C-alpha positions as CSV (number, residue, x, y, z in Angstrom):
1,X,37.6,165.9,-23.3
2,X,36.1,162.8,-24.7
3,X,32.3,162.2,-24.3
4,X,31.8,158.5,-24.4
5,X,28.5,156.7,-24.0
6,X,28.4,152.9,-23.2
7,X,25.8,150.3,-23.4
8,X,25.9,146.4,-23.7
9,X,25.6,144.8,-27.0
10,X,25.5,141.5,-28.5
11,X,27.1,140.1,-31.8
12,X,25.2,141.1,-34.8
13,X,23.3,143.9,-33.3
14,X,23.2,147.0,-35.2
15,X,25.1,149.9,-33.3
16,X,25.1,152.8,-35.8
17,X,25.7,153.9,-39.4
18,X,28.9,154.5,-41.3
19,X,27.6,158.0,-42.0
20,X,27.8,158.8,-38.1
21,X,30.6,156.7,-36.9
22,X,33.7,154.9,-38.1
23,X,33.8,151.0,-37.4
24,X,36.2,150.5,-34.6
25,X,37.6,147.3,-32.8
26,X,35.0,144.9,-32.0
27,X,32.6,146.1,-34.8
28,X,32.1,145.5,-38.4
29,X,30.5,147.5,-41.3
30,X,28.2,146.1,-43.8
31,X,26.1,147.9,-46.3
32,X,26.5,151.2,-44.6
33,X,25.6,149.9,-41.1
34,X,27.9,149.2,-38.1
35,X,27.2,146.0,-36.2
36,X,28.7,144.5,-32.8
37,X,31.1,141.7,-33.7
38,X,31.4,140.6,-30.0
39,X,29.4,140.8,-26.6
40,X,30.7,143.6,-24.7
41,X,30.3,147.4,-24.0
42,X,29.4,149.7,-27.0
43,X,31.4,152.9,-26.8
44,X,30.9,155.8,-29.0
45,X,34.0,158.0,-28.9
46,X,33.1,161.7,-29.9
47,X,36.9,162.4,-30.0
48,X,37.8,159.7,-32.6
49,X,34.1,159.5,-34.0
50,X,34.5,155.8,-33.7
51,X,32.0,153.0,-32.5
52,X,33.8,150.0,-30.8
53,X,32.7,147.2,-28.6
54,X,35.1,146.3,-25.8
55,X,34.7,142.8,-24.5
56,X,33.1,142.3,-21.1
57,X,35.4,139.3,-20.3
58,X,38.5,139.7,-22.5
59,X,40.5,136.7,-23.6
60,X,43.7,136.5,-21.5
61,X,46.8,136.8,-23.9
62,X,50.3,135.8,-23.3
63,X,52.8,138.8,-23.0
64,X,56.5,139.0,-23.1
65,X,57.7,138.9,-19.3
66,X,54.8,136.9,-18.1
67,X,55.2,134.2,-15.8
68,X,53.3,131.0,-17.1
69,X,52.2,127.6,-16.0
70,X,51.8,124.9,-18.4
71,X,52.4,121.2,-19.1
72,X,54.9,119.6,-21.1
73,X,53.2,118.3,-24.2
74,X,56.1,117.1,-26.3
75,X,59.8,116.7,-25.8
76,X,62.3,116.5,-28.5
77,X,66.1,116.4,-28.2
78,X,66.7,120.1,-28.0
79,X,63.3,121.5,-27.4
80,X,60.1,121.0,-25.4
81,X,56.6,122.1,-26.3
82,X,54.7,123.5,-23.3
83,X,50.8,123.9,-23.5
84,X,50.3,127.1,-21.5
85,X,47.4,126.9,-19.0
86,X,47.8,130.0,-16.7
87,X,49.6,133.3,-16.3
88,X,50.7,134.0,-12.8
89,X,48.8,136.7,-11.0
90,X,45.9,136.4,-13.4
91,X,42.8,134.6,-12.2
92,X,41.5,133.5,-15.6
93,X,43.1,130.9,-17.8
94,X,44.5,131.6,-21.2
95,X,42.5,130.7,-24.3
96,X,42.7,127.2,-25.4
97,X,45.8,125.6,-27.4
98,X,48.3,128.3,-26.6
99,X,51.8,126.7,-26.7
100,X,55.3,127.9,-26.1
101,X,58.7,126.4,-26.8
102,X,61.7,125.8,-24.5
103,X,64.9,125.4,-26.2
104,X,67.6,123.5,-24.4
105,X,69.8,126.6,-24.2
106,X,67.0,128.3,-22.0
107,X,66.7,125.5,-19.5
108,X,69.2,126.3,-16.9
109,X,71.9,128.6,-15.9
110,X,74.3,125.6,-16.2
111,X,75.0,123.6,-19.5
112,X,72.2,121.3,-20.4
113,X,73.2,118.2,-22.5
114,X,70.0,116.4,-22.9
115,X,66.1,117.4,-22.0
116,X,65.3,113.8,-21.1
117,X,66.9,114.5,-17.7
118,X,65.1,117.8,-17.3
119,X,61.4,117.3,-18.2
120,X,59.0,114.6,-18.9
121,X,55.6,114.7,-20.9
122,X,52.9,115.7,-18.5
123,X,55.1,117.7,-16.0
124,X,53.8,121.2,-14.9
125,X,56.4,123.9,-15.5
126,X,56.9,127.4,-14.4
127,X,58.6,129.5,-17.1
128,X,59.0,133.0,-18.1
129,X,57.9,134.2,-21.6
130,X,60.9,135.7,-23.4
131,X,59.1,136.3,-26.9
132,X,55.7,136.3,-28.2
133,X,56.1,137.0,-32.0
134,X,56.2,135.0,-34.3
135,X,56.1,132.2,-31.8
136,X,56.2,132.1,-27.9
137,X,59.5,131.2,-26.6
138,X,60.1,130.4,-22.8
139,X,62.9,130.1,-20.5
140,X,63.5,128.3,-17.2
141,X,66.8,129.7,-16.2
142,X,66.9,130.8,-12.5
143,X,65.9,128.9,-9.3
144,X,62.3,129.8,-9.3
145,X,61.7,128.3,-12.8
146,X,61.4,124.7,-13.8
147,X,59.1,121.7,-13.0
148,X,56.6,122.6,-10.1
149,X,54.9,119.2,-10.3
150,X,56.6,116.1,-11.7
151,X,55.0,112.8,-12.5
152,X,56.3,109.3,-12.1
153,X,57.5,107.8,-15.6
154,X,56.0,104.5,-14.7
155,X,52.8,105.0,-12.6
156,X,52.1,108.7,-13.6
157,X,51.5,109.7,-9.8
158,X,52.7,113.0,-8.5
159,X,56.4,112.7,-7.2
160,X,57.6,114.0,-4.0
161,X,60.7,116.4,-3.8
162,X,63.6,115.1,-1.7
163,X,65.4,118.4,-0.8
164,X,68.3,116.5,0.7
165,X,69.1,114.8,-2.7
166,X,67.6,117.5,-4.9
167,X,65.5,114.9,-6.9
168,X,62.1,113.5,-7.2
169,X,60.8,110.4,-5.5
170,X,57.7,108.2,-6.4
171,X,56.5,106.6,-3.1
172,X,54.3,104.2,-5.2
173,X,57.2,102.8,-7.4
174,X,60.0,103.5,-5.0
175,X,62.1,105.3,-8.1
176,X,64.0,108.4,-8.1
177,X,63.9,110.9,-11.0
178,X,66.1,114.1,-11.9
179,X,64.5,117.1,-13.2
180,X,65.0,120.8,-13.7
181,X,63.1,121.5,-10.4
182,X,61.8,124.8,-9.5
183,X,62.4,126.2,-5.9
184,X,58.4,126.6,-5.9
185,X,58.0,122.7,-6.4
186,X,55.1,121.4,-4.4
187,X,53.9,124.9,-3.3
188,X,52.0,125.6,-6.5
189,X,48.3,124.1,-6.4
190,X,47.7,123.3,-10.1
191,X,45.8,120.4,-11.4
192,X,46.9,118.1,-14.4
């Protein structure tokens, strides 16, 4: 059975020596001394003879299978780039500048000819993570995935969903717009 001792440490704080412990995750060794590399709980693990620091408030990382929310950052002919803001079911946002790509083949169960009819820059999207290494790849196939908040291409105000016509409507400009709309459109309270 492991005998673990825990205490809070700050970066740069000396936590032990390399004669006593191995430098584990969240620590570094310098001239025979082991130091905390991050703020967190210091753990001395008697089983592994390792000193490590576990962060108190770890960074949220995107994993395969996660459902994410993000905004369309860039749109090309066959791909869009989505800046990931949040993972569904996790209260904390993800670290800054995490982006995923959505290829035209992963937009819908049906054939998609052009992305300009599916997403506009700034739209908030609900997508599923299909791959994380070497890059994050996303999919919006299925009824629950797609645009959860769309913005007018002219005035940039949030558009209303017209279920009868399965399209978005801008009450300000009186225009309609087609998108890859999620069945959760308007139910998600995210700000952009």
